[in-house]
N, C-alpha and C positions, 0 to 999 in steps of 0.2 A: 561427522554424523554417521558415516558408515562404520567408523571405529566403534562407536557406542553400540550399534546394533550387533556387529559381529562378535565383539568380546563378551557382551552380556549373555549371549546364548551359550558360551563355553565356560563361564565362571560360575561355580555354585557357591558363591559367598555373598551374603546380604550386603556387606559394606561395599564390595566391588560392584555389585549389581546396581546399588544406589548411585555410585560414582559414574558408571556408564550411562545410567538414566539421565544424570545431570549433564553429561557430555552431549548426549543426544538432544536434550531439551535446549541447552545453550546454543548448540550449533543451529538448531531449527529456528530459534529466535533471531540469531544473527543473520541467517539466510533471508528471512522475511524482511528484516530491516535493510539489508544490502540491496535487495531487489527494489524496495521502495526508494532508497537513495538513488539508485540507478535511474528510475523513472523520473525522479525529481530533477536529475541532471539533464535528462532528455527535454523536459518541459522548459527548464531554465535556459538551456542552450549549451552546446558543447563547442569550445573554440578549436577550429581546425586551422592548421597552417597551410602554406601554399601547396604542400605535397599531399594534403588530405589527412594528415595524422594530427593527433592532439595529445597533449600532456598537461595534467593538472596535479598540483600537490594534494595530499590527502585533505589538508585544511590550511587556511591562511589566518584570517581574523574572524571567520564565521559570518562575514558581511558580504552582501552582493556588491561587487565592485568590478573594475576592469580586469582584475586578476583573482578570481575566486578559486577556492579549493573544491574538491569533490564534496566535502562536508561544509555546509553553511546552515543558517537557520532555516532556509526553505527546504533543502534536501532532507534535513533531520526531521522536519515537520511531516514530509511525505513518507519518510521511513517509519515514523511513529504511526501514521495512518495505516500503512500497509500491515504493520504488526498487529494492531488492534483489529483490523478487518479480518485478517487470517485467523486470529484467535476466535473471533465470533463465528466465522465460517466453519472452522474445524469443530467447534463446539456443537453447532447445529448438525454437522455431519454425524458426530457421535450420537446425538439425540435421535437422529433418523435410524441409525443402525442398532441402537440398544433400546431397552425399555426399563420401566420401574425406576429404581433409585439412581442408577448411573445416568439414564436419560434425563431425569429431572434435574440432576446437578449440572449436566451439560447445558440444558436450556437456561438454567440460572446463570451460568457463566456468560452465555451469549447475551442474556438480558442485562447483565451488569456492564457488558462492553458497549451496549447500544448508546447510552448518553455520550460516552467518550468518542465513539465512532461518529456520531452526529456532530459533535463539537469540532472534531478534527476535519470532517468533511467540509463544514462551513468555513473553517479557518483556512483550509487549503484552497478553496475557491476564491476567497478574498485575497489570500497571499498570491495566488496565480495572477489575478487581475493587477495586483500591486507591482509584480515584477514584469508582467507582460500586458501593459495597458492597451495594446492594440488588439487584444483578444476579442473585444466587443465588435470591432470592425470586421474581424474574421467571421464572427457569427452572423453579422449582417450580410456578408457575401454568401454565406452558406447557412441558410436558415434551418436546414435539417439538423445542424449541430445543436440546436436548442433542445433536441430530444435527449441529449446527454444529461443535463441537470434535471430535466423533468423525470426521466426514468430513474436516476440516482435517488432522488428524494422520495419518489413513489415506492421504490424498493425498500428504503429505510422505513417508510410508514407501514408497509406490509409486514416487515420483520417485527416491528413493535407490536402490531396487532395480532399476528399469528402465533408468535412464540408463547406468550402467557396462556393462550387457549389450547396449547398442546398440539397445534398444527405445525409440527416441526418440518414436515416435508415442504409445505408452502413457504415457511420461513427460510428454509435452505435454498429453495428455488429463487426466492427474492434476493437472498444474499449472493447467489451466483450471478443474477442479473446485475446487481450492484457492481460486482467486481468486473464483469464484462464491459459495462459502460464506463466505469472509471478507467479501465485499461484502454478503452477506445477514445478517451478524452484527449491524450497527448497529440495524436495525429490531427485532431480537429483544431488544436491550438497552434499548429506549426506556423511560425512566422519567422522568416530569416532575419538575422540581426548581424550587422557588419561593424567591425571596428578597424582602426588603421592598421593593426598588425596581425589580425587574424580574422577568420570568418566564424561567427558563432551561429551554429545551425541546429535545428531540431528535426526530429523524425517527421 
């Protein structure tokens, strides 16, 4: 990412500027996906050995099993959700900071992302319950945790309402609230899981 920023400013050639723009864009996309995959691993659980360290291969069979990899269908789902969320959030930020044509196009990108963001949000909640069925018991013990899904879907509703009306600041604030509560969800889902050879724990 830094390579694309640094070299673009020193090269006065359209081809190379386009290349470094692609480097910057590609690295930004991968960074968003990697952060999402990391959160997915936290929610799914990280196997710790007796010394407190863990090691997992990058992938195994992409299934949830006793020996999963860093990448499986669940962590990829969370990575995709993180990417779409940050694209929509960044587009709303551009819409706030610009006006006229660029701002309109930025709002359009955020609006196009909304159905996919909503679908991935619902899918991630169902998938989280599928891999962590004890999550409902955790919510019963800590009823305040129910604020997480309530605020998440309320934020999505505000984004859908405010964006087409040109209220990009309100939509951006709702997107920020969505990200905050989605990031706050993993600690509220933390339930220790043990297996014979390792301890699988979450934050």
